[in-house]
C-alpha positions in Angstrom: -0.3 0.3 -0.4 1.3 3.7 -0.9 1.9 6.0 1.5 1.1 9.6 1.8 4.3 10.8 0.9 4.4 8.1 -2.4 0.5 9.9 -3.0 1.3 13.1 -2.9 4.2 13.0 -5.0 2.1 11.5 -7.6 0.0 13.8 -7.5 2.4 16.3 -8.2 3.4 14.4 -10.8 0.7 14.3 -12.6 -0.3 18.2 -12.3 3.1 19.0 -13.7 2.5 16.7 -16.4 -1.1 17.8 -17.2 0.8 21.8 -16.8 3.1 21.1 -19.7 0.7 19.4 -21.9 -1.1 22.6 -21.5 2.3 24.6 -22.1 2.7 22.2 -25.1 -0.5 22.9 -27.0 0.1 26.5 -26.6 3.3 26.3 -28.3 2.3 24.5 -30.4 4.8 21.8 -33.1 8.7 21.8 -32.3 10.8 23.5 -35.7 11.7 19.8 -36.4 8.3 18.6 -36.1 7.2 21.3 -38.7 10.3 20.6 -41.1 9.1 17.5 -41.7 5.8 17.5 -42.2 6.7 20.8 -44.3 9.1 18.5 -46.4 7.2 15.4 -46.9 4.1 17.4 -47.8 5.9 19.1 -50.2 7.5 15.6 -51.1 3.7 15.1 -51.5 2.6 17.6 -53.8 6.1 16.8 -55.7 4.7 13.1 -57.0 1.1 13.5 -57.2 1.9 16.8 -59.5 3.8 14.7 -61.4 1.1 12.8 -62.2 -1.6 14.8 -63.3 0.7 17.2 -64.7 1.9 15.2 -67.4 -1.6 15.0 -69.0 -2.0 18.4 -70.3 1.3 18.4 -72.8 1.2 15.1 -74.4 0.3 16.7 -78.0 3.2 18.5 -77.4 5.6 16.0 -76.4 4.0 13.8 -79.7 5.0 16.9 -81.5 8.9 17.7 -80.7 9.6 14.1 -79.7 7.7 12.3 -82.9 5.6 9.8 -80.5 3.5 7.5 -81.1 0.5 6.9 -79.4 1.9 3.7 -77.5 4.7 5.9 -76.8 2.7 9.1 -74.9 0.9 6.3 -73.0 3.4 5.1 -71.6 5.3 7.9 -70.7 2.3 8.7 -68.7 2.0 4.8 -67.9 5.6 4.3 -66.4 5.9 6.6 -63.9 3.1 4.7 -62.6 3.7 1.3 -62.9 7.4 1.2 -61.2 5.2 3.7 -58.9 3.3 1.1 -57.8 5.4 -2.3 -58.2 7.6 -0.5 -55.7 6.2 1.4 -53.0 5.9 -1.9 -50.5 9.7 -3.2 -51.0 10.8 0.7 -50.6 8.6 0.8 -47.4 10.7 -2.2 -45.7 13.8 -0.8 -46.8 13.2 2.7 -44.9 12.6 0.4 -41.4 16.1 -1.3 -42.5 18.3 1.9 -43.5 16.5 4.6 -41.7 13.5 6.9 -42.8 15.6 10.0 -43.4 18.2 8.0 -45.2 16.1 6.4 -47.8 14.0 9.8 -47.7 16.5 11.9 -48.8 17.9 9.5 -51.1 14.8 9.0 -52.9 14.5 12.8 -53.3 18.3 13.4 -54.8 17.5 10.2 -57.5 13.9 11.8 -57.8 15.5 15.6 -58.9 18.1 13.2 -61.3 15.3 11.5 -62.9 13.3 14.9 -63.4 16.0 16.8 -64.8 17.3 13.6 -67.5 12.8 13.8 -68.1 13.4 17.0 -68.9 16.4 16.9 -71.2 14.6 13.8 -73.0 16.1 14.1 -76.8 13.5 10.9 -77.5 10.6 9.1 -76.4 12.7 5.9 -75.4 14.4 8.4 -73.0 11.9 10.1 -71.6 9.8 6.2 -70.8 13.2 5.3 -69.2 13.6 8.4 -66.9 9.6 8.8 -66.4 10.4 4.6 -65.5 13.3 5.8 -63.0 10.7 8.6 -61.5 8.1 5.9 -60.2 11.0 3.9 -58.6 12.3 7.4 -56.7 8.7 8.4 -56.4 8.2 4.7 -54.7 11.0 5.6 -51.7 10.0 8.8 -50.8 6.6 8.3 -50.1 6.9 5.5 -47.9 9.9 6.9 -45.9 7.9 10.0 -45.8 4.9 8.9 -44.4 7.5 6.6 -41.9 8.6 10.0 -40.7 5.5 12.0 -39.5 4.2 9.0 -38.1 7.6 8.8 -36.1 7.8 12.2 -34.7 3.5 12.7 -34.1 3.3 9.9 -31.1 0.5 12.5 -29.5 -2.9 10.3 -31.6 -4.4 14.3 -32.3 -1.5 15.7 -33.0 -0.7 12.7 -35.8 -4.7 13.1 -36.9 -3.8 16.8 -37.6 -0.6 16.0 -39.3 -1.7 13.3 -41.9 -4.7 15.8 -42.3 -2.2 18.1 -43.4 -1.0 15.4 -45.8 -4.1 14.3 -47.2 -4.6 18.1 -48.6 -0.6 17.8 -49.7 -1.8 15.3 -52.5 -5.3 16.5 -52.8 -2.9 19.9 -53.5 -0.9 18.1 -56.0 -4.0 16.6 -57.3 -5.8 19.6 -58.4 -2.1 22.0 -59.2 -1.2 19.5 -61.3 -3.6 20.0 -64.8 -3.2 23.8 -63.9 0.6 24.0 -63.5 1.5 22.1 -66.0 -1.0 23.8 -69.1 1.1 27.0 -67.5 3.8 25.6 -67.8 3.7 24.3 -71.6 2.1 27.3 -72.7 4.7 29.7 -71.5 7.3 27.9 -71.2 8.1 24.3 -72.3 6.5 20.5 -71.2 10.4 20.3 -70.8 9.3 23.1 -67.3 6.6 20.4 -66.0 9.5 18.0 -64.9 12.3 20.8 -64.6 10.2 22.2 -61.9 10.5 19.4 -59.6 14.3 20.4 -58.7 13.9 23.5 -57.3 11.3 21.8 -55.6 13.3 19.5 -53.8 16.6 20.9 -53.2 14.1 23.0 -51.4 13.2 19.9 -49.3 17.1 19.0 -48.7 18.0 22.2 -47.3 15.3 23.3 -45.4 13.7 20.0 -44.5 15.9 17.0 -44.6 18.5 18.7 -42.3 16.3 18.7 -39.8 14.5 15.2 -40.0 15.0 12.8 -37.0 16.3 9.2 -38.3 14.4 6.0 -37.5 14.3 2.8 -37.9 13.1 -0.9 -37.1 15.5 -2.2 -35.0 14.3 -6.1 -35.3 14.9 -5.5 -38.9 18.0 -6.2 -39.5 18.1 -7.0 -43.5 16.9 -6.8 -46.8 13.9 -9.8 -47.6 15.4 -9.8 -51.1 12.8 -12.9 -51.8 9.8 -11.5 -50.6 11.2 -8.1 -52.6 11.5 -9.8 -55.9 8.3 -11.5 -55.7 6.1 -8.7 -54.7 7.3 -6.6 -57.0 7.3 -8.4 -59.6 3.5 -9.7 -58.5 2.8 -5.8 -58.5 4.1 -5.2 -61.8 2.4 -7.2 -63.1 -1.1 -6.5 -62.2 -0.6 -2.9 -62.6 0.9 -2.8 -66.3 -2.4 -5.8 -66.7 -4.8 -3.3 -65.5 -3.5 -0.6 -67.3 -3.6 -1.8 -70.6 -6.5 -4.1 -70.6 -8.7 -1.0 -71.8 -6.2 -1.0 -74.4 -5.1 -4.4 -76.0 -8.5 -6.2 -74.8 -9.0 -8.2 -71.4 -8.5 -11.2 -73.1 -5.1 -10.8 -75.1 -2.2 -13.3 -74.5 -0.3 -9.8 -73.2 -3.0 -9.3 -70.2 -3.9 -12.8 -69.6 -0.3 -14.5 -69.2 0.3 -10.4 -66.8 -2.5 -11.5 -64.8 -1.4 -15.2 -64.3 2.2 -14.4 -63.5 0.9 -11.6 -60.7 -1.1 -14.8 -59.2 1.6 -16.8 -59.4 4.2 -14.8 -57.7 1.6 -13.5 -55.1 1.7 -16.8 -54.0 5.0 -17.2 -53.7 5.3 -14.2 -52.2 3.1 -15.6 -49.5 5.1 -19.1 -49.3 8.1 -16.6 -48.9 6.8 -14.5 -45.9 5.5 -16.9 -44.1 8.9 -18.5 -43.9 10.6 -15.7 -42.8 11.7 -14.7 -39.1 11.4 -11.0 -40.1 8.9 -10.8 -43.1 8.9 -7.7 -44.8 5.2 -8.4 -45.3 3.8 -9.1 -41.4 0.9 -11.2 -43.2 -0.7 -11.5 -39.1 -1.3 -8.2 -39.5 -4.0 -9.1 -41.9 -5.8 -10.8 -38.5 -6.6 -7.2 -37.2 -9.9 -6.1 -38.5 -8.8 -2.3 -39.0 -5.7 -3.2 -41.0 -7.4 -4.8 -43.4 -10.5 -1.7 -43.5 -7.3 0.7 -44.2 -6.4 -1.3 -47.2 -9.6 -1.6 -48.5 -10.3 2.5 -48.2 -8.1 3.7 -50.9 -9.8 1.1 -53.4 -13.0 2.3 -52.5 -12.2 5.9 -53.1 -10.5 5.9 -55.8 -13.8 4.6 -57.4 -15.4 7.5 -55.7 -12.8 10.2 -56.9 -10.1 9.4 -59.6 -13.6 7.9 -62.2 -15.1 10.8 -61.9 -12.0 13.0 -62.0 -11.2 11.0 -65.4 -14.4 10.9 -67.5 -16.7 13.7 -65.7 -14.2 16.7 -68.2 -14.5 14.0 -71.2 -19.0 15.0 -70.6 -18.1 18.5 -70.4 -16.3 18.7 -73.7 -18.1 16.2 -76.0 -21.4 16.6 -74.5 -21.6 19.8 -72.8 -19.3 22.0 -75.3 -17.2 22.7 -72.6 -13.8 24.2 -73.6 -10.7 22.2 -72.2 -10.6 25.3 -69.9 -13.9 25.7 -68.4 -13.8 21.6 -68.1 -10.9 22.6 -66.1 -12.3 24.8 -63.7 -15.7 23.2 -63.3 -14.0 20.2 -62.3 -12.4 22.5 -59.1 -15.7 22.1 -57.5 -13.9 18.4 -56.9 -10.8 19.3 -56.2 -10.8 22.0 -53.8 -12.2 20.1 -51.0 -10.3 17.0 -51.5 -7.1 20.5 -50.9 -9.2 21.6 -48.2 -11.3 19.4 -46.2 -8.5 17.2 -44.9 -6.6 19.7 -42.7 -10.6 20.5 -41.4 -11.1 17.0 -40.7 -7.6 16.4 -39.4 -8.5 18.1 -36.1 -12.2 16.9 -35.5 -9.9 13.1 -35.3 -9.3 13.7 -31.9 -13.4 13.8 -30.8 -15.4 11.7 -33.3 -14.1 8.1 -33.4 -12.5 7.9 -36.9 -15.0 5.1 -38.5 -17.5 7.5 -37.9 -15.4 9.8 -39.7 -14.3 7.5 -42.5 -18.3 5.8 -42.8 -19.8 9.6 -43.1 -16.9 10.2 -46.0 -18.0 7.4 -47.8 -21.8 7.7 -47.9 -21.4 11.6 -48.7 -18.9 10.5 -51.8 -21.5 8.0 -52.8 -24.9 10.9 -52.1 -22.6 12.5 -54.7 -22.2 10.1 -57.5 -25.8 9.6 -56.8 -26.7 13.1 -57.9 -24.2 13.4 -61.0 -26.1 10.4 -62.0 -29.1 12.7 -62.9 -27.0 13.8 -66.1 -28.9 14.7 -69.0 -28.8 15.3 -73.0 -29.2 18.7 -73.0 -29.5 19.3 -68.7 -28.7 18.4 -65.3 -26.1 20.4 -65.2 -26.9 21.5 -61.5 -27.2 18.4 -60.4 -23.9 17.5 -61.3 -22.1 20.6 -60.2 -23.5 20.0 -56.8 -21.9 16.3 -57.2 -19.2 17.4 -58.0 -18.9 19.3 -54.7 -20.1 16.8 -52.3 -18.4 14.2 -54.2 -15.5 16.2 -53.3 -15.9 16.6 -49.7 -16.5 13.2 -48.8 -13.2 12.5 -50.8 -11.7 14.8 -48.7 -13.2 13.6 -45.6 -11.2 9.9 -46.5 -7.8 11.3 -47.3 -7.6 13.3 -44.2 -7.5 10.2 -42.4 -6.8 7.1 -44.2 -3.0 7.7 -43.6 -3.2 7.9 -39.9 -5.1 5.0 -39.9 -3.0 2.7 -41.7 -0.3 3.5 -39.2 -2.0 3.8 -36.5 -2.5 -0.4 -36.5 1.6 -1.2 -36.4 4.1 0.3 -33.6 6.1 2.9 -35.3 9.4 0.9 -35.6 7.0 -0.8 -38.6 5.1 2.2 -39.9 7.5 2.8 -43.5 6.2 -1.0 -44.0 2.6 -0.3 -43.4 2.7 3.1 -45.1 4.7 1.3 -47.4 1.6 -1.7 -48.2 -0.6 1.6 -48.0 0.3 3.8 -50.4 1.3 0.8 -52.6 -3.3 -0.4 -52.4 -3.7 3.0 -53.2 -1.9 3.2 -56.5 -3.5 -0.1 -57.3 -7.1 1.5 -56.1 -6.3 4.5 -58.9 -5.4 1.6 -61.6 -7.9 -0.6 -60.5 -10.6 2.2 -60.3 -9.6 3.5 -64.0 -9.5 0.0 -65.4 -12.5 -1.1 -64.0 -14.9 2.4 -64.4 -13.7 2.2 -68.1 -14.8 -1.1 -69.1 -18.1 -0.9 -67.5 -17.9 2.7 -69.2 -17.5 0.8 -72.3 -19.8 -2.1 -71.7 -22.5 -0.2 -71.0 -22.1 2.3 -73.5 -21.4 -0.8 -76.2 -24.8 -2.3 -75.2 -26.8 1.1 -75.5 -25.5 2.0 -78.9 -26.5 -1.0 -80.1 -29.9 -0.7 -78.9 -30.5 2.8 -80.7 -28.8 1.9 -84.0 -30.6 -2.0 -84.4 -33.2 -2.1 -87.2 -31.3 1.3 -89.1 -28.5 1.2 -91.8 -26.1 4.1 -90.3 -23.8 1.5 -89.0 -23.6 -2.5 -89.4 -23.2 -4.0 -85.9 -20.3 -4.7 -85.7 -18.5 -2.0 -86.7 -21.1 -0.2 -84.1 -19.8 -2.3 -81.8 -15.8 -1.1 -82.4 -17.2 2.8 -82.2 -18.4 2.1 -78.8 -14.7 2.6 -77.5 -14.0 5.9 -78.5 -17.5 6.9 -77.9 -16.8 6.0 -74.4 -14.0 8.1 -74.3 -15.7 11.1 -75.4 -14.5 11.2 -78.8 -17.7 11.1 -80.4 -17.1 13.4 -83.1 -14.2 11.5 -83.9 -16.2 8.4 -84.8 -19.1 10.3 -86.6 -16.2 11.4 -89.2 -16.6 7.7 -90.2 -20.1 7.8 -90.9 -21.4 8.1 -94.1 -23.0 11.8 -94.1 -26.7 10.2 -94.8 -26.5 8.9 -91.0 -23.9 11.0 -89.5 -26.4 13.0 -87.0 -28.8 9.9 -86.3 -25.2 8.3 -85.2 -24.1 11.6 -83.3 -27.3 11.7 -81.2 -27.2 7.8 -80.9 -23.3 8.0 -79.5 -24.3 10.8 -77.1 -27.4 9.5 -76.0 -26.0 6.1 -75.3 -22.5 7.8 -73.8 -24.9 10.3 -71.4 -27.0 7.2 -70.2 -23.4 4.8 -69.8 -21.9 7.1 -67.5 -25.0 7.6 -65.8 -25.6 3.9 -64.7 -21.9 4.2 -63.9 -22.4 6.9 -60.9 -24.8 4.7 -59.5 -22.4 2.0 -60.1 -19.8 3.4 -57.7 -22.5 5.0 -55.3 -23.1 1.7 -54.2 -19.7 0.6 -54.4 -19.4 3.5 -51.9 -22.3 2.8 -49.6 -21.3 -0.9 -49.3 -17.2 0.7 -48.3 -19.3 2.6 -45.7 -21.1 -0.2 -44.1 -17.5 -2.5 -44.7 -15.6 0.0 -42.4 -18.5 0.7 -40.1 -18.5 -2.7 -39.0 -13.7 -3.6 -39.4 -12.7 -0.5 -37.8 -12.3 -1.3 -33.9 -10.8 1.0 -31.6 -8.5 -2.3 -30.1 -6.7 -3.1 -33.2 -5.0 0.6 -32.9 -0.9 -0.2 -31.5 -1.2 2.6 -28.1 2.5 4.3 -28.6 4.3 5.8 -25.5 3.4 9.5 -25.7 7.0 10.2 -24.4 8.7 12.0 -27.9 11.4 10.0 -29.8 14.9 10.3 -29.0 17.3 11.8 -31.4 19.5 9.9 -33.4 
């Protein structure tokens, strides 16, 4: 039994801790914490901008480098392919070698790759250096995310920090097309890549020097078998998702890639079960919250990436918007994704994560239902308001899911957790693009055949081929191949088919979001979160 003196000392210590906590709350984040967060956020903007800015410059790249359509597709996809394939391996490498060290090497190599992209003289050179950029980006993202998780140990402060990080990703996605268009018009497409050089140097000079080193002391070697089997699995799977809509899901290359992915994922699971300290802790799947953290980016991608790609095509091909006007209308979707995460990060200290995340997905579903009311000659108000609601819902999810992913493991293994989560984020984007595209093409083809049935405008097999163009919003290009006598009928049928297919696609996405909300509500449990010590980590 403690005596009165011990009780008095304990009470005094608790009072001192309360006073110190109040002072810390008044003082705010330390310079080291700010530097870490700012550095990782700027890096996050660089990485996401590099995804979305290139698309607007493809025409100029094709003219200057004499690139084919296939070459342009690989300029876009090479970055995404290697980025997704190397994320988990890079996260585990950061746990072994040190998060600050891997982050620094990643930034230096990313700057170098961007510089090489900017001075590329052939399509092959540009594709090669974009591939290198993706690998470097994979080094930067999980090590940076893990550094934030290590630096911000307090739950509420960590939630705020990850909310700001989520905003940086939204800023990058929104800023990319605008920045890419401005740089291409005012200077050259090469500046889309060269702009990363001063930004990366600023991160090295102002942030990296103040970041704290951290690693997993129990990780003593590289899991090479896990590295190769998982990287090859992800490479083949993402390649199939990217190439499937273009080459056809039944093509030999795509079927072979998918079968290869299945073989390598089976080998990866076998290898990891035999490891003492595996690259991917399969035991985490015993935690429902961990499963929820991996489902979130996939579900969220359908609600955000699909509208981000296909709604602008509707604006331009059906509503007659210019590219600039379509981009401005899309700000209703992208601006909330940039602003809301910072706000919701503060709410996470007062409301359960599962409630906030489920609310975000419900809003995404409601927004997509609102957008599904689009028409050939109307429905603009519902579409624009739906974009706004979807953007707010996506912003809520983006502001919380990074924190959720790293909160189910100890800070020492946060690199691995960040790698797994960001891998699912990239795979989710690729799955959403490929899946939504396949659904849109199938729905468009079905509706177009129904509308043209019994007419002599085009043959049935020809109409099926035109559906691919119509689904991409290239209605006038498809109509150019139709005889002048039936062109007007074809344009009307194609427009109605496209609008109907897009409306049904949005309803399907809404259903995916609602199902996701129910699953998150059921899976996320407070008992699965890892309780980290509140004390600050020691400097290395």
